[in-house]
N, C-alpha and C positions, 0 to 999 in steps of 0.2 A: 187692483194694480198687478200691472204687471209683474211676473216672476224675476226676483232680482238675476241678471246676466251674470255665469261665472264667467271668471278671468282665467282664459287657458293657461298654464305653465308649461314651459319644456325644461325637461332634464339633459343636464350637461355636464356629461362626465369629463372629469379634469383629472386627465393624467398626468400622475407626479414621478412616474417610475426609473428618470431616464437621468434623475441625481439633476448635481449644480453644474451649467453652462454657463458660467456667466462672459467668456467671448464673444456668442452671441447675440445680432442685434432680436430686440423681442420681438418685432416683428417677425422673426425669420427662426427664433427658436425650436428646434426640430419638438416634434408631439411627447410629452413628456420629461422633457427639460424644465429645468426649474432658473428664478432668475436668483431664489438666494434658498440655499442650504445652510443653515447655518447652524452650529451646537447641536451635530445628530450623528449617528453612526448609523452611515447604511451596510445595517446588515439586509442578510437576502431576503427575508420576509418581509422587514418595514423599515422603515429611518424610526431609530431610538433614542431619547436625548441622552446625550454627553454627559456624562457624570463629572462632577470636580475631584481632583486629588483628596485625598485623605491621608495626612502624615503617616506613615506607619514607625518609621525608624525614632526611635525615642532621642537620639540626640542629633546634631546639626554639621554638617561639612565645612569646615573653613576653607576661604577661599571662592571665585568664581568656578562652580562646576562647569566639567567640561569634557565628561567620557564616561561612560558605563559599561558595564559588562558582567551578565554572570554565568557562572559555571557550577556543573555536579562535581560535588567529590566524592573521594573512595567511600568518606564516613557517610555517606547517605543522605548531605545535605547541600542547598542549594547556597552557595555565596555570593553575595554580589559586589562588584569590584568599581570604585568611584577615584573617579579621577579630578582634579581642581586647578587651579594655575599655581598652586603652592604645595599638593599632598594627596596622598594616593592613600585610597581608604577601604577597607573590609568591613562590610555589616555582618554581623555575628549574627548566632540563632536568638540570641535572646535580642534583637531588633537594634544593639548598640551599632554605632558606627564607631568603628578604631582604628584609628592612626597607624598607618600600618606604611609609612614614608622611610625612605632608607635611613640609617643609623647618621650618615653624613649631615644633615640638613635640607632645609626644604629645596623643590622643584624652582624652574625659573620659566618652566610654559607661561605666554601668553597670547599669542593670536594663532597658536596650535592645537588642534585638540588629543586628549590620550587616546591611543587604539589599545585595544589587550588582544593577547591570545593566548590557548590553551594547547599543553600539551604534555598527558600524563596528568602529575600533581603539581606542574608547574604553570604559573602563571606569568607571561613577557608582556611586558607594557614599554609604551615609545610613545615619545613627545616628538622630537627632534631638537628640541633646544638639550637635551640632558642624553646621557649617556642610556641606551637600553637597560631597562631595571627588572630581574629576575624574584619572582617570590619563589622559592626551593621547598615547597608543601604549601598545602591551602589556605592551612592557618598559622603558616610561619610569621614571627614575629614583625619582620620588616624586608620588603625590599631591598635587595643591593644588585652592584652592577653587572652583568650579563657578563660571563669569562671570552675566553676570546675574541678580545680587543673589535668589537663589532663597528662600524659607525655610525654616528646616531642616524636616526631615521623618522620618517613621520609614520610610517603606517608597518605592521607585521600580521604573517601569516604562517601558524604552522600546516602544512600541507604536503603529502606522500611523504611523510618521516623526517621533511627537513621545514628549518623555519626560516621562512624567506623575511626580509628585509626591504623597504622602498623606500625611495626618494631621498639619498644618502647623503653625508657631509659629514668627510674624514679630515676635514683641514679645507675642502672644496668639493663647493658643491655639484651633486649630480641627481637633477631633478630628475631624469630619467632613467635610473640607476636603480636595478635589483643585484640583492647578493643573498646567497642563502647558505644555510650550516652544512656539516657534513652530516650524513643520517645517521638520524637519531642520536645525534650529539649539539645540541644548541647552542653550548660553546667552544664548535670548532669551527673555526672559518679562512683555516687554511686550505687554499685553494689545494686541490688535489683529484687526480681523476680516481683515486682507489679510493675516495670517502661521498666523493659528489658534491664536494663545497665550492659554489664554483661562483662566479659575476654576469651579468649581462647589461650591458649599455644601450636599449630600446631609444636608441637617436632617430630611428627609423618612424618611429611615432610621432604625434601632433601633440606638443605638449605635455606638460608635467605632469608626473602619477598622480593621479588623486584617489587612492583607493585597490585593495587587493578582494576579491573574493572567490572562494571555490564553488564551483556550480557542476557538480556530478564529477568527472574526469577533466575538467577543465581549472585550469587555473588562471583569473579573467585580471588582465592589471587594463585598471581606466584610466585616461590621460584628461584632458583637459577636454582636447578635440579630437579623439581616437579610440579604440579600444584593442587591446593587447592579450590575444587567447594562446596560453602555454600549455605543453601536453607533458608529463612524466615521461620520458623516455629510458628513465634508470642509467648506472653507469655505462660506460663514463662519462655521458655528456649532461645525467639527469633529466632537463627542461628540455623541448625545445619550443619556437615559440612563430607565430604569425602576427610579424608587428603589422599587416599590412590589413588587419581583418576589415576594418572600416576607419574613413577617416573625416567622415562627416558625421559620429554622434561621439560623443563621448558622457563622462558623471562628471557633476557636481560633487567634491568631496564630502561623502556624509550621507549620500542619498540613495548607494548601493545596498540594496536589501535583496536576500535570501529567501522567498516564502515558497513552502514547497518543493520541486524541483525547476522553478521559475528566478529568473535577477531581476528585478524593477529597480530603475536609478534615473535620475533628470541632468538634462546640463541646460547649459542655455537657446537650446531650442528648441527641446519638446520633452515629455516625457516618455521611458520605453520600457518594455519586459524584454525580456533575453532566454529562451530556453536553453535547454542543456543539449540542444545542438546546432548551437551557436546564432538562431533567427531570432534579430530583433526586430522588433517591430513596435511603430510610436503608437499611444495609445492617452496622450495629451489632447485632442480636436476639443474642443469646446471651454476648454481650462489653463492649459498650457501661458496664452498671454497672459493671462490674469495672474498667474500665480508667478511668472518669471520678472513679471513687472512690479509686484511686491516682495522680491526677493530686497531683504539686505545686503549689496554684493560686496559690500568692507566686512560680513561677516558671515562667509561661508564655511567657515568654522565651526560655528554652532548649530547647525542643521545636524538632526538625526535622524534615525529611523527606528520605527519598532511593531510588531505585530502582533493582533489579537487572534491564536490558530483554529480557536476553538470557532471563533464566529467569522474568521476568514477574510479579514481587514486588516490592510497596510496602512501604517501611519508614517508622514515627514512632517519633522516638526524643523520650526526655521524662523528667524527675527525678518519681521517687516522693515519696510522702508522708513516708517511710522514708529518704530519702536527705538531702543537706546541700544542696539543690539545683543539683548536678551530677548532668546526666542518668545514670541507672543502668539503664533501661527501655528494649527497640525493641520496638514492636505489630510482627508481622508478617503480611502479607494479599498472598493470590495471588485477582486479581479473578475469573478465570477460572474457578476451583475454586469462589470463596468461601469461604475458611476462614480463619482466622487462627492464630499461633502467638507464641508469647513468649520473648524474649531477655533474658536478666538480665547486664548489662556494662555496669561504671563505663568512661563517655568524656566526650566534650565534642563531641555532635553528628555528624552521619552527614551523607553526600551522597556522589554518584558521582564518579568521579572516572577516570581513563586515564594508566595507567602504562607506561614504559618497558621493554623488550626486559630480560629478565632471564640476563648471561649465567653462566658457571660461578663465577666470583668473587663476583657478587651472590647466586647461589644457595646457596652456601657460607656467607656471611653469615645469609641469613634460615634456613635449612633445616641444621645443622650436623648433622643427624641423618638420614640419606638416609629413613630408615623413617617420618618424621614429615611426609616432604611428600604434601600430598594429593590433587596434581594428575596426573593421566595425562602421561608424558612427550612425548606429541601434542596436549596441550591449548592454546586459546588464550592461558591463563594467560600463556606465558612470550614472546606476540608482542610487537612494537612496540605501543603504542596499544590495547592490552586495556583496556577498561573491568570496571571493577570498583569494588563498595560502597566506601564506606573512611568514614573517623573518625577527629578528633585525640584522639589516647588518653590512657592517664592522664597520661603521661611529656611531653604537649602538642607530640604530633609528629604528622606528617601518619602515618596509617596506612591499610592495604588489609586486608580480611580474606581475606587468605589463609594465616593460620598453623596451629597444631594442634586438632584439634576440642577444644570444650567439652562436656562431660561431660552430657549432655540424658537427658529423663525423656518417657517415653511411660503414658501412664493413662487405661485405657479408661472406657467406659460401664459402668455394672452389666449382668451378661451372668446368667443361670440356666435353667432349663431346666423348662417349665411348671410353675414357681414352687412344685418340689420342693425341699429338701435336696441338695444334691450334692458330692462329694467332687472335687475338682477334682486331677485325678493327671500334666497335662502343660500344659506351656504352648510352642507355637511360634510366636515372634516370627517372619516372613520378613525376615532381617536382612543383610543384604548385604554381603561380604569385609570382616566386622570385625575391625579389627587389635586390639581389647584387647577383656575381657571383659564379655559381655551378661547383665546378672543380671536376674531377675524374681522378684517380691514377686507376693500375691496378696493384695488386701482382702476379707474377707468378713464379711457379717453376716445375723443371723436373719431381725430385723424391722426396718420401715424405721423405728424407734422404737431401733433399736440404733446406737452408734455403731462405724465400721468399724474392724477390727484386720486389721493386717498380716501375714504372714507372715514368716520369716526368707527372706535373699532366695537364690536358687538360681542357680547360673554356668549359662549353658545349653553344653549340652555341645557334642560332635566333630558330632554329627547336628542341631542346630538347636532341642536340647529342652529345657527345663528340666523336672525330674523332680519332683514331690513332691505332699501328699499334704494338702490344705487344703479345710476344711466350710465349707457356707454355703449362708442360699439364695439372697443377693445378691452376685456375686462381681467386683473389678475386675482386669483383671491391670496390674501398675506397674512397667513397665521401662524400664534403662538402660542405658545405654551410650557410647562415645566413635566417634572415629574408625573408619567405617564408609562403605559404599556408599548407607545409608540403608536406611529402611524403609516397606511400604506395606502391611502387612496382618499379623494374628496369629491363630491357632486355638488354643484349649484341647481338651481330653480330659478328659469327667468321667464321674463315676460317680453312677445315684440312692441314695440312703441312708435317705430317708425325705419323708415329707410332712406336710399339715399335720396 
């Protein structure tokens, strides 16, 4: 009997390093681009499973959550401030949410967000529907109306010793106007060359004001279709502005976030980064069209942004067109690797938060099953004042992203072998420490005009392989899993079975 002929297989490395790029056609996707990167964090070293939020506050908010900010106090504690359509809250060190609404009654916000800023131990909050609010002392009992008879405002920022208010209404609406207080006197808005209190209507700008940010020595005033840059020039004129900085870029409210010394934001054209020297660069190629098509344009005021400084990832939360106005999607971006991923989660906005130490009793309440703990025993997650990405969850409680792993999906770009028909025999995803099954499907088609069909899912075996046989000229690897220590590469083995 002749010796059985061995089938020669070809190893095909599948690059997954370029992140989610849904705007490209599958047959024109850049090498390393992904058709899907769902429920994954884009860390520097790997894609890591996104974690479900775990309730952290012991009480819930009343009204629809619509703005959050955390500040460090002179008493060496972090305090989180939350705004809803009717109330203002502070999260105490015992994890309860205290109603610190003005004593005069509820607020009237509906389609505008709460914005917060801090000066000393004072917290300023604006929602446009009500007069600006002031908490005189981080642990004071209630907000009160800010003195000095300032106008109602959508946005606020303490910068260079002045409290700046933007998008004003003093009985007349001024969508492009700024006013700022006297130096080191946030309740003095009487125009004065001596104190520096003044105002400016940026009529040369294109569109209403959509946000304020401090970037290095610059004051950035975002408009819907333009950006104004301001500089502190001291007395007697306080600030000077370049209202013609750019007219082809702007920002949707809620999107600007300063991370490091760069500001990231997006408008209805693209996603951008702006450096401290004023250089603006588009960064949304491959994802911007999908993002902007998916945005619920009637609920821009529900967009929020947060960051994980330790992992170097920025997050934008927004309501999609398929939502009821409640945020249900998070876009994640790693500026170092310049890659995006997408997370699907119904919540009420994201922010950065510092949590208290977790002792054995609190660990038991959060993780009743020890096998579900996603953090190592020596992780800084357990320590006091550990920084966490957080959100208001669907139960209207403050929650941090430290729960069990979401089900994630990653789908590669199309791979082939010299444009020949191949039979894929094996897929080996490099998934570390998987606590649940990892499954693999092959999507395949023979011509670029064909729809892609998918094989039956195959579970990765104990050797790390998904053994199968699926034929096609153009193939993708679709991999799904749960809790693991991440995925950073994929390999395929295939045999050639035909040609054109």
